[in-house]
C-alpha positions in Angstrom: -1.6 105.7 3.6 -0.7 102.1 4.6 0.1 99.6 2.0 -2.0 96.4 1.9 -0.5 93.5 3.7 1.1 90.9 1.5 1.9 88.0 3.8 1.2 86.8 7.3 3.8 84.3 8.3 2.5 82.2 11.2 4.5 80.0 13.6 2.6 77.7 15.9 4.5 76.7 19.0 3.8 75.0 22.3 7.3 75.9 23.5 8.8 72.5 23.0 11.2 73.3 20.2 14.8 74.3 20.8 14.8 76.1 17.4 12.0 78.6 18.0 14.4 81.6 18.5 16.3 80.7 15.4 13.2 80.2 13.3 11.8 83.6 14.3 15.1 85.4 13.6 15.3 83.9 10.2 11.8 84.8 9.3 12.3 88.4 10.4 15.4 88.5 8.1 13.2 87.3 5.2 10.3 89.7 5.7 9.5 92.5 3.3 7.9 95.8 4.3 4.4 94.4 3.5 4.8 91.2 5.5 4.2 90.3 9.2 5.1 87.5 11.6 2.7 86.0 14.1 3.7 83.5 16.8 0.7 81.5 18.0 1.7 80.3 21.5 -0.1 77.4 23.1 2.5 76.6 25.7 2.0 76.4 29.5 4.8 78.9 30.3 4.8 82.5 29.4 5.7 83.1 25.8 9.2 84.4 25.1 9.6 88.0 24.2 10.7 88.7 20.6 12.1 92.1 19.5 10.8 94.2 16.7 8.1 93.1 14.3 7.0 89.8 16.0 3.4 89.7 17.2 2.5 87.0 19.7 -1.0 85.6 20.2 -1.6 83.2 23.1 -4.2 80.5 22.9 -5.4 77.7 25.3 -3.1 74.7 24.8 -5.9 72.3 25.8 -8.0 73.6 22.9 -5.3 73.4 20.3 -6.1 71.7 17.1 -4.0 71.9 13.9 -7.0 72.5 11.6 -8.9 74.8 13.9 -5.9 76.9 14.9 -4.6 77.4 11.3 -8.1 78.2 10.0 -8.4 80.8 12.7 -5.1 82.4 11.6 -6.3 82.5 7.9 -9.7 84.0 8.7 -8.2 86.6 11.1 -5.5 87.7 8.6 -6.1 90.6 6.1 -3.1 89.6 4.0 -3.1 88.3 0.5 -1.2 85.2 1.4 -0.8 83.3 4.7 2.4 81.2 5.2 3.1 78.6 7.9 6.3 77.4 9.4 6.6 74.9 12.3 8.7 76.1 15.2 11.5 73.8 14.2 11.7 74.7 10.5 14.2 77.5 9.9 14.3 79.3 6.6 17.5 78.5 4.7 18.1 82.0 3.5 16.8 85.6 3.6 15.2 84.9 0.2 12.9 82.1 1.6 9.7 84.1 1.7 10.2 85.7 -1.7 10.7 82.2 -3.2 7.7 80.9 -1.4 5.2 83.5 -2.6 6.7 84.1 -6.1 4.6 81.3 -7.7 1.4 83.1 -6.7 2.1 85.4 -9.6 0.2 82.8 -11.5 -3.4 83.3 -10.5 -4.1 79.6 -10.9 -1.9 78.6 -8.0 -3.7 78.3 -4.6 -0.9 76.8 -2.4 2.9 76.6 -2.4 5.0 74.2 -0.4 8.7 74.7 0.2 11.5 72.2 0.4 12.5 70.5 3.7 16.3 70.4 4.0 17.7 68.0 6.6 19.7 69.7 9.4 23.4 68.9 9.5 23.0 66.8 12.6 19.9 64.9 11.4 19.9 61.1 11.7 20.5 59.1 8.6 16.8 58.0 8.4 15.7 61.6 8.3 18.3 62.6 5.7 17.3 59.7 3.4 13.6 60.5 3.8 13.9 64.2 3.0 16.4 63.8 0.2 13.8 61.8 -1.8 10.6 63.3 -0.3 11.7 66.9 -1.1 13.8 67.1 -4.3 15.5 70.1 -5.8 13.0 70.3 -8.6 10.0 72.7 -8.7 6.7 72.1 -10.3 2.9 71.3 -9.9 2.1 68.6 -7.4 -1.7 68.2 -7.9 -2.9 64.7 -8.7 -3.0 64.2 -12.5 -0.1 66.5 -13.4 2.8 64.9 -15.3 6.5 65.4 -14.6 9.2 64.1 -12.3 7.4 65.0 -9.1 5.7 62.0 -7.4 2.2 60.7 -6.8 2.6 61.4 -3.1 2.7 65.2 -2.9 5.3 66.7 -0.5 2.6 68.9 1.2 3.5 70.0 4.7 2.4 73.0 6.8 5.8 73.0 8.3 6.8 75.1 5.3 3.8 76.3 3.2 1.9 79.3 1.9 -1.7 79.7 0.8 -3.6 82.2 -1.3 -6.0 83.3 1.4 -8.9 84.0 -1.0 -8.5 80.6 -2.7 -8.3 78.7 0.6 -11.5 80.4 1.9 -13.3 79.5 -1.3 -12.3 75.9 -0.7 -13.7 76.0 2.8 -10.5 76.7 4.7 -8.7 74.1 6.9 -10.8 71.1 8.1 -12.2 71.6 11.6 -11.4 69.7 13.8 -8.3 68.0 12.4 -5.3 67.0 14.4 -3.4 65.4 11.6 -2.9 66.0 7.8 -4.9 69.2 7.7 -2.6 70.3 4.9 -3.5 67.3 2.7 -7.2 67.8 3.2 -6.9 71.5 2.4 -4.9 70.8 -0.8 -7.5 68.3 -2.0 -10.2 70.9 -1.6 -8.1 73.5 -3.4 -7.5 71.2 -6.3 -11.1 70.3 -6.4 -12.0 74.0 -6.9 -9.6 74.3 -9.8 -6.5 75.7 -8.1 -3.1 74.3 -8.7 -0.7 73.3 -5.9 3.0 74.1 -6.5 6.2 72.8 -5.0 8.9 75.5 -4.7 12.3 73.8 -4.2 14.1 77.1 -3.8 12.0 78.0 -0.8 13.9 75.8 1.6 13.7 75.4 5.3 16.0 73.3 7.6 13.6 70.8 9.2 14.4 67.4 10.6 12.8 64.8 12.9 15.1 63.3 15.4 13.5 59.9 15.4 14.3 56.2 14.9 13.7 54.2 11.7 10.6 52.6 13.2 9.1 56.0 14.0 9.7 57.0 10.4 7.7 53.9 9.3 5.0 54.8 11.7 4.8 58.3 10.3 4.2 56.8 6.9 1.5 54.6 8.3 -0.3 57.5 9.9 -0.2 59.6 6.7 -1.5 56.7 4.6 -4.0 55.4 7.0 -5.6 58.7 7.9 -6.6 60.3 4.7 -5.8 58.0 1.8 -7.9 55.3 0.2 -7.0 52.7 2.8 -5.7 50.1 0.4 -2.1 49.4 -0.4 -1.5 51.0 -3.8 1.4 50.7 -6.2 1.2 54.2 -7.6 2.7 56.0 -4.5 5.6 53.5 -4.5 6.2 54.2 -8.2 6.1 57.9 -7.4 8.9 57.5 -4.8 10.9 55.3 -7.3 10.6 58.0 -9.9 11.7 60.8 -7.5 14.5 58.7 -6.2 15.7 58.0 -9.8 15.7 61.8 -10.4 17.7 62.4 -7.2 20.2 59.7 -8.2 20.6 61.1 -11.7 20.9 64.8 -10.7 23.3 64.1 -7.8 25.3 61.5 -9.6 26.3 60.1 -6.2 25.8 56.9 -4.4 23.8 58.8 -1.8 21.1 59.2 -4.4 20.8 55.4 -4.9 20.8 54.9 -1.1 18.1 57.5 -0.7 16.0 55.8 -3.3 16.2 52.4 -1.7 15.8 53.8 1.8 12.8 56.0 1.1 11.0 53.4 -0.9 11.5 50.9 1.9 10.5 53.3 4.7 7.5 54.8 3.0 6.4 51.6 1.5 6.4 49.8 4.9 4.5 52.7 6.3 1.8 52.7 3.6 1.4 48.9 3.9 1.1 49.2 7.7 -1.5 52.0 7.3 -3.5 49.8 4.9 -3.4 46.8 7.2 -4.4 49.0 10.1 -7.6 50.0 8.2 -8.3 46.4 7.3 -8.1 47.3 3.5 -11.2 49.5 3.7 -11.8 52.2 1.1 
């Protein structure tokens, strides 16, 4: 008799990442006997062949949509949990998946987000951003929860897991949605009473090799797409609080540098996002 499936780990790829092979290998090393890995391929070329337990599903790249594609994965899975990794986010260790799903032992938790660890060759802007954005402290990240985690939740489907039943109750991922489908889903989960958890021990190496200006633009997109549309002090205070925690726990100058850099980069992005929307909200 087959045991029920615990986790479907899905990797969405268009074939543009040089890390895909590494990502798949590290996921396979982290799988338990009740877990599966699915590569959703939207590339033009033929998908690569992976040995062993890797299942590949090919979709039309022109029809790709972050919300639609992920929602399809969730609804097609018969696992208890569905995890997502981007094709450039490599689990830091073979315990990554266990650390990511362990918080689900609490039935109140509907989604878990893991830490993003900068790669060794990442640019300084990325290192600073991730050091403060993804601290080494676990806890709830829903709006209204107290503690050292910030007002801006570190939610990212580059390293995430969802309780499938809870996500379906909340309506699944938004469709269509080409940006911030993770934030929209989390808001729906929290609105239905589920808690969102940040698991620092579930780390994945993930970096963006972009310039400082691109980091600011990323902040602008995140704020302008799904937030209130006005420049707000609370998210900045959240970054200050997290940066202070990093500086205190690391007891290094890098903590102070990360605090200043992240506040400046994210703050400029949020202000730009607000100006882009004309202060509507």
